C-alpha positions in Angstrom: 9.4 -3.8 -9.3 12.6 -3.8 -7.7 13.0 -0.5 -8.4 9.6 0.0 -6.6 10.7 -1.9 -3.5 13.3 0.3 -3.0 11.6 3.0 -2.8 9.5 1.3 -1.1 12.3 0.7 1.2 13.8 4.3 1.6 10.0 5.7 2.4 10.7 3.3 5.9 8.9 0.3 4.5 10.3 -2.9 5.7 9.1 -6.6 6.4 6.0 -6.8 8.6 4.4 -3.3 8.0 0.5 -3.4 7.0 0.6 -0.9 4.0 -2.6 0.2 2.0 -3.4 0.8 -1.6 -5.9 2.7 -2.9 -4.6 3.5 -6.4 -6.9 1.8 -9.2 -6.3 -1.2 -10.7 -3.7 -1.3 -13.1 -0.7 -1.4 -14.1 0.7 0.4 -11.2 -1.0 -0.9 -9.0 0.0 -4.5 -9.8 3.5 -3.0 -9.4 3.1 -1.7 -5.9 1.4 -5.0 -5.1 4.4 -6.8 -5.8 7.2 -4.5 -5.1 5.5 -4.6 -1.7 5.2 -8.9 -1.4 9.1 -8.6 -2.3 9.6 -6.3 0.7 7.7 -9.0 2.7 4.8 -6.0 3.0 1.3 -6.9 4.3 -1.0 -5.1 1.1 -4.3 -4.4 2.2 -6.4 -3.3 -1.1 -8.6 -0.2 -0.9 -11.4 1.6 -3.0 -10.8 4.4 -4.1 -14.6 5.5 -3.7 -14.8 5.0 0.4 -15.7 7.9 2.0 -12.8 9.4 4.4 -14.4 7.5 7.4 -14.7 4.1 6.0 -11.3 4.7 5.1 -10.3 5.4 8.5 -12.5 2.6 10.4 -10.8 0.1 7.1 -7.3 2.1 8.2 -7.7 1.2 12.0 -9.7 -2.6 11.9 -5.8 -3.4 9.3 -3.2 -1.4 11.4 -2.6 0.3 8.4 1.4 1.9 9.6 1.8 3.3 5.9 -0.7 4.7 3.2 -0.1 4.6 -0.2 -2.2 6.1 -2.1 -0.1 9.5 -4.9 0.9 8.4 -7.8 4.8 6.5 -7.8 
């Protein structure tokens, strides 16, 4: 979790940022989620099965600044 927190910090994520996570529920999801909490960022979990339009609406509603959707 500490290593992932350092990776997320190097990507420019800081305390108070809203970050969406579209990683399926897996051990990696838990590590990223806990790393975001450790930094103080707000994690917004989104279902990967949503359409692009639905995802963009949710990004706008949550005022997401960063998106974590790739394999880390």
